[in-house]
N, C-alpha and C positions, 0 to 999 in steps of 0.2 A: 504493500500500500504506500510505502514511503516514496517510491519512484513515481507512482501515479500522482500522488499529492504534489510532489515537486514540479512535475510537468504542468499540472493544472495551475499551480501558483505562477509559474513562469508565463504561461499563456495569458492569464488574467493581467499580469503586470505589463506585458508587451502590447496587448490588444487595445486599440483605440475605440472599441465598441463593446457592447454587451454580448456575451456568448451563451449559447444554450447548452444544456446538459448533453444533448445529442452531439454537439461539436466536441465536447470533452470526451465523450465515448469514443468517437473516431480517433481523437488524439492519443488516447491511452490504450485503446484496444479492449477496454472493459465493456462487456455486453450489457450489464445490468445498470439501468438508469438510476435505480434506487441506491446502488452502491456509489455511483458518481455523486449523487446528491448528498449522501452521508459524508463523503470526502470534502465536498464544498462546505457543508455545515461545520465540519471539524476545522477546516481552514479559517472559516469566519470566526469561530469561537477562539482560536489561537490569536488572531489579530485583536479581538476584543479583550481577551484576558491580559495581554501584555500592554494594553493601552497604546497601541500603535497609532500613528498619525494616519495610517491607511485603514480602509475598511473594505470588506467584500459585501456587496448588497445584491439582493435578488429582486427583480421586478418583472412581472409577466413571464416568469419561467426563464429569464436570462440573468446572467451574473456579470458583475463588473467590479473591478477594483478601482477605488478612487480615494482621494484625500477626504478625510472627515471634514464636515462643514465648519467645525470650530477652528480649523487650521487653514481653510481655503483662502480666506481674505488676505492672510499674511504671505501666502506663497504663490498665489495665482500668477503673478508677473513672471514667474519662471517657466510657465507652461509654454510649450512650443506652439507655433502656429499650426492650424489645421492642415493636414495633408490629405490629398484625395487621390484616387486611383487614376492611372493614365486614361482609362476609358471614360471615367467621369470628367476628366479634364478636357477631353475632346468634345464631349457633350456640352460642357460649360462654354467652350469656345464658340460652338455653334449657337448656343442660346445668347451669348453676348453679342453676336453679329445680328441676331434676330430677336432682340429684347421684346417680350410680349407675345412670343410664339405660343401657339396652342400645343399641348402635349401630344395631341393626336397628329398634328402636322410634323412634329419632331419624330414621332414613331414612324410615320410614313417615309420620312427622309433618311433616318439613321437605323431603323430597325427596333425590334422589341426589347433589345438589351438596355435601351435607354430608361426603361421603367426603374430598374435598379439604380442607374446613375442619377436619375432625378431624385429618388429617395435619399441617396447619399449626399447630393448637393443641397437638398433642403435641410437635411440633418446637420450639415457643416455650416449652414447659414449663408451660403452663397447665392441661393435663389429662393424665391417665394412661389408657391403654387396656390393659385386661387381658382376655385370652381368657376367655369364659364360654360354654361350649357351642359352638354354631356362630356366635355373635356375639361382641362384645366389650363389656365393662362400662366405661363412661366415668365417671371420677371426677375431682374437682378436686384440684389439687396445693397444696402450701404456697406455691408461687410465686404462684398465683392469689390465694390468701387475702391475701398480703402486698401484692400489686399493686393489688387492688381493694377491700380493706377497710382504709382509712386513717382515723385518728382525725380527727374534725371539731373544730377548735378551739372551745372554749367561750367564749362572750361573757361578759365580766365582768358581774355583776349590776348592774342599774340603767342600763346603757347600751342605747340603742335602736339597732336595726339600721337603717342607712340604705340606701335603694333606690339602685341604680345607674342 
């Protein structure tokens, strides 16, 4: 059980999203979901008992490791910016060129895989999805604008740019 618990703990630490017991079952090769849940409960108890700044929480059958609320305000400036998959980045590029596009039009243009990408992008806060008839209108958020439109430093007049 020690090796499985260590694998689950490492996956929780590295994952940027909540993970299901089924994902841990695949990771560890353990067939019984009840056993996986008991390992997760044991890990959660260990973090609680030692008063760790981290906690393992479960919501809607998915587990996540995160900083406890009482410590979050003091350490959140150290969090890295959101990273998204290459596929979602391609979808985001298309949405940015066509701000306000309907999800149905996006699916026709890029394929059904964009459903997952849209969910990822909404979760990351880069786009907003608002119901529009039978589809949804996809628009860029302020977070997108801040993240992707940064000032390029101006070179002082008279200085030549050197090639790298």
